[in-house]
Structure formats: C-alpha cells, structure tokens
C-alpha positions in Angstrom: 85.1 -42.0 86.3 83.0 -41.8 83.2 83.5 -39.0 80.7 80.3 -38.0 78.9 81.7 -35.6 76.4 84.8 -33.5 75.7 84.3 -30.1 74.0 87.5 -28.2 73.0 87.6 -24.4 73.5 89.4 -22.3 71.0 90.2 -18.6 71.3 88.9 -16.2 68.7 89.4 -12.5 68.2 86.9 -11.6 65.5 83.4 -13.1 65.3 82.9 -12.4 61.5 86.3 -14.1 60.7 85.4 -17.0 63.0 82.1 -17.6 61.3 83.7 -17.2 57.8 86.2 -20.0 58.7 84.1 -22.4 60.8 80.7 -22.0 59.1 81.4 -20.9 55.5 84.7 -22.9 55.0 84.5 -25.9 57.3 80.7 -26.3 57.2 79.9 -26.1 60.9 76.6 -24.8 62.2 76.3 -22.2 64.9 74.3 -23.9 67.7 74.1 -20.9 70.0 75.8 -17.7 70.9 76.1 -16.1 74.4 77.1 -12.8 75.9 77.2 -12.2 79.6 75.9 -8.7 79.0 75.4 -6.5 75.9 78.7 -5.7 74.4 80.6 -8.4 76.2 82.9 -10.9 74.4 81.1 -13.7 72.5 81.1 -17.4 73.6 79.5 -19.7 71.0 79.1 -23.4 70.1 79.6 -24.7 66.6 79.0 -28.3 65.5 79.3 -30.6 62.5 78.9 -34.4 62.3 79.1 -35.0 66.0 82.0 -32.6 66.6 81.4 -29.7 69.0 83.7 -26.7 69.5 83.3 -23.8 71.8 84.7 -20.6 70.3 85.4 -17.8 72.8 86.5 -14.2 72.7 87.1 -14.2 76.5 90.8 -13.8 77.1 90.8 -15.9 80.3 89.2 -19.0 78.7 92.1 -20.3 76.7 95.2 -19.3 74.7 95.3 -18.8 71.0 97.3 -21.4 69.0 95.7 -24.5 70.3 95.2 -27.7 68.4 92.4 -30.2 68.2 93.0 -33.8 67.0 89.9 -35.4 65.4 89.3 -39.0 64.4 86.7 -39.1 61.6 85.4 -41.0 58.6 84.8 -39.5 55.1 88.0 -37.5 55.0 88.4 -37.6 51.2 84.9 -36.2 50.7 85.4 -33.6 53.4 88.7 -32.6 51.8 87.0 -32.2 48.4 84.3 -30.1 49.9 86.5 -27.6 51.6 89.1 -27.5 48.8 86.3 -26.5 46.4 85.5 -23.4 48.5 89.0 -21.9 47.8 89.2 -20.3 51.2 91.9 -17.7 51.3 94.7 -18.6 53.6 94.0 -22.4 53.7 94.7 -24.8 50.9 95.0 -28.1 52.8 96.1 -31.3 51.2 95.7 -34.8 52.4 98.8 -36.3 54.1 99.8 -39.8 55.1 100.4 -39.6 58.9 103.0 -41.9 60.6 100.3 -43.0 63.0 98.3 -45.0 60.4 96.0 -42.3 59.2 95.3 -39.9 56.4 95.3 -36.3 57.6 93.9 -32.9 56.6 95.3 -30.0 58.7 93.6 -26.6 58.8 94.6 -23.4 60.7 92.0 -20.8 61.6 92.6 -17.1 61.4 93.6 -17.1 65.1 96.4 -19.7 64.9 94.3 -22.6 66.2 94.8 -25.9 64.3 92.4 -28.8 63.6 93.9 -32.1 62.5 91.2 -34.2 60.8 92.4 -37.8 60.8 90.9 -41.0 59.2 92.4 -44.4 60.1 94.0 -46.2 57.2 93.2 -49.9 57.1 96.5 -51.7 57.2 97.1 -54.4 54.6 97.4 -58.0 56.0 101.0 -59.2 56.2 101.3 -62.0 53.5 104.9 -63.0 54.5 
C-alpha cells in the first residue's frame, strides 16, 4: 500500500464564520467550493503551505469537534502572524509539548482543533 495524500475533513455550520477563521485568521486560501445543487450544503477545500483541509456542512461527512495534528516548520513566525490578527475567541500561545515539540493549538468556531507542532532539536547529551 502507498498513501498519496491524506486530507482531513472538518465539520462546519456557518460558511462566513469558517472563512473568517480559516482564511482571515489562519491565512488559508479557498481552493474550491462545491454544492451538489443550488442551496445544498457547502463542501470546500482550503490550503496553506502544503496543508489541505476539506470543510463540510454535510451532516453525514464527519462529526464536529475533531482534531488535526500537524508537523510543520516556522511555528514562531506563524504564531506571531496569527497573534497579531487579534481574532476574537482565539489567543493561542506557544507551549512545550512532552513529545519534543513546540505547539500552537487553535479551535475553530465549530469545536474542531488544529495542533500545529514543530519539532524541537534535542541538545546532545554531554554526560
């Protein structure tokens, strides 16, 4: 088996709030939007720096309150960027995670969480 790509799906309930969070706050771009027919729930893809997410209003696609774990580089700059936007409801800090990473956690308006992680280079043991 060879996996080509994994794209997490996250449940949303309000397109305007989703775009405010994912595009305006986190800096994702909307790649495409799809409706099965006019007036049907939205299914869209957003992306940033190689990360793709599918955001869906369809109740059968997934449950709200999911979490996405992301390995990345440039965490400090990303943190400064989103912190400067002063997004209401999210004021993330940078944490030291016990798995050897620095971590920024954000929660979208629908209860979905994204954990942005950057590996911390361990210091060589000089014992």
